[in-house]
N, C-alpha and C positions, 0 to 999 in steps of 0.2 A: 790423280785428282779428277782429271777430265773423264777418265774411264768410270770412276765412281758416279759422277754426275750423269753420265749416259745411262748407267744402270738404274739410277733413281728415276730418271725421266722415262725410261722404258717401263718401269714398274708402275709409275703414275698413269702412263698412257693405258697400260693393260687394265688397271683398276677402273679407269674411267670408262673404257669400252665395256667391261664386265657390268658396271653399274647401269649403263645404257641398255645392254641386252636384258638384264633382269627387269628393268622398268618396262621395256617393250613387251616382254613375256607376260608380266603381271597385267599390263593394260589389255593385252589380247585375251587373257583369261577373263578379265572383268567384262569385256565386250561380249564374249561368248556366253557367259553366265547370265548377263543381263538380257541378251537376245533370247535365251531359253526360259526366261522368267524366274531365274533363281535370285536375282538381285534387283532391287528397286527401292526407291525412297520409302514406300509403305512397308516393305518387308523388314526394314530395320525397326520401324515403329511397331509394326504388327507381325511378328515372326510366326512361322508355321512349324516350329519345333514339334517333335513327337507326331509328325504327320501320319506316319504309318499306323500308329495306335489310334489316333483320332478318327481316321477313315475306317479302320476296322470296327470300332465300337459304334460310331455314328451310323454305319451301315447296319450293324447288328440290331441296334435299338431304334432305327428309323428316326434319327435326329440329324438336322443339318450340321455338317462339320463346321460351318461358319459360326454357329452358335456355341459349339464346344470350344473352338479356338477363342471366341470372344470371352467366354467365362474364364478360361485359363489365363488369358491375358489380363483380365480385370482382377481376378482373385489372387494370383500369385506371381504374375509376370514371368511365367514359365520356370519358376523355381520349385523343383520337385521336393526340396527340403523345407519349404516355407511352413512356418507355424504362426498363426495369428495370436493376438493378445487374448483371445477367448478360447484358444485351443484347437482351432481348425487346422487341418494338416494337408500338406501335399499340393499338387498342381491345381486341383479344383477345390481345395480348402473345405473338405468335409469335416463336420463336427462328429463326435463319437456317436451321438444319437442317430445321426443320418447314416453313418457307417453301419450301425446295428440294424437299422430299418431296411436299408438296401440289401444287406447280407441276408436278412430273413426273406425278403422278397425274391431274391435270386436263388434261394435254397442252397446257399454256400455252406457246406458242411465241414469246411476246413477249420483248423483251430482258430478260435476268436483271437484276433490280434490287431488292435487299432494301429499299430506301427506299420501295417501293410499299406496304409495310406501314403507312406513315403515311397512305395513302389509305383513308378509311373503307370505301368499297365493296369494294376489293380485300381489305382486312383481314377484313371480315365474311364475304366469300365464302370465303376460305381457312380462316378459323377455323371457320366453320359446316360446311364440308366435312370438316374434321378431326374435329369433334364427331360428324358422321354416321358416319364410319368407326369411331370408338371405340364409339359406341352399338351398331353392328352387331356389332363384335368382342366386346363384353361383354354381349350379349343384352339390350340396352335398360336396363342398370343405370346410372342417373344417377350413383350414388356411384363406381362403378368407372371410369366415363368421366371424371368429374372428377379422380379420383386419377391416371389415366393422362395426362390433359391437363397435370397439374401436374408429375409426376415422371417421366413417360415410360412407354411400354408395356412396355419391357423389365423394369423394376423391378416393375411390377404383375404381369406374367406370372410372374416369379420367386417372388413371394409365393404365387401360386396353385399353382405347381408344387411348392413346398416345403410346402404345406398351412398356411401362415401365415394365409391368409384363405380363406374358402369363398365362391366366386363366386355360389353358389345361395342362400346365407344370409349375405350380407355384413354385417359389423359394423365400422364405422369405427374402433372402439376396438381392433380386432385389428391395425391397421396398426402395424408396429414403432415403438418409442419413438424410435429414431434418425431416424425420418421423421415426427416430430410436426408439422412444417410442412405436410406433405401431408394429415394427418388434420384439421388446423385448416382447411386450404383446402377440403376436402370438406365439412366442416360449414358453412362460409360459403356455398359454392355451393348446397348443399341448402336452407339457410335462404332465400337469395335466390330460388331456384327456386320454393319454396312461396309466397313473397310475390308473385312475378310470376304465379303461377297465379291467385291471388285478384284481382290488379289487372286482368289481361287478361279474366278472367271478368266483372268489373264493367264494364269498357269495352264488352265485347260486349253485355251486358245493357242498358246505357245506350244503346248505339247502336241496338239493336232497339226500345227504347222510343221513341227519337227518331224513327225511321222510321215507327213506328206512329202517333205523334202527327201527323206530316206527312201521312200518308195519310188520316187522319181529317179533317184540315183541308181537304184537297183534295176 
């Protein structure tokens, strides 16, 4: 009986020590990841998934990656299989008419297949190209680009022509009340855009510090 109790006590002690070791290792990993900029409060709210693809196509089409991340965050929450109630698909939620238009602009001669919008790489390339076109059209205005991405260029152009909004001094509150979903969308994109500015700045700074430490050790 005493022998059995000793075995049980030894087993309990072993499990307790194991649990402590795992907790210490997990905490150490957390500290290292946080130190390198991989983990932080904002990264949970504003993730940078698909970063390689975002950087690839934002560089190719001369768009800030912060804007691409902001649109993905706002449109789909990084769900590559997302489908809206009006039929927009994928990470950047492109409608079929937008898919067809971008496909034509890019000279994409592959088989026409709207399901390609569920492919993260194709979706991000098409969405980023569309953003680059809008940024050029609206003289680099993130707000007007976001508005046009949400409700279409035609509607935004009509607001400008009618004097409803001033493209040189844009105020999101000047968007007509009947289009309050667009004004809400613009505000969300701008908030995410500003958050990603800070996140990517911190990642860059942490990366530079890490490279500096490695060179010093070498």
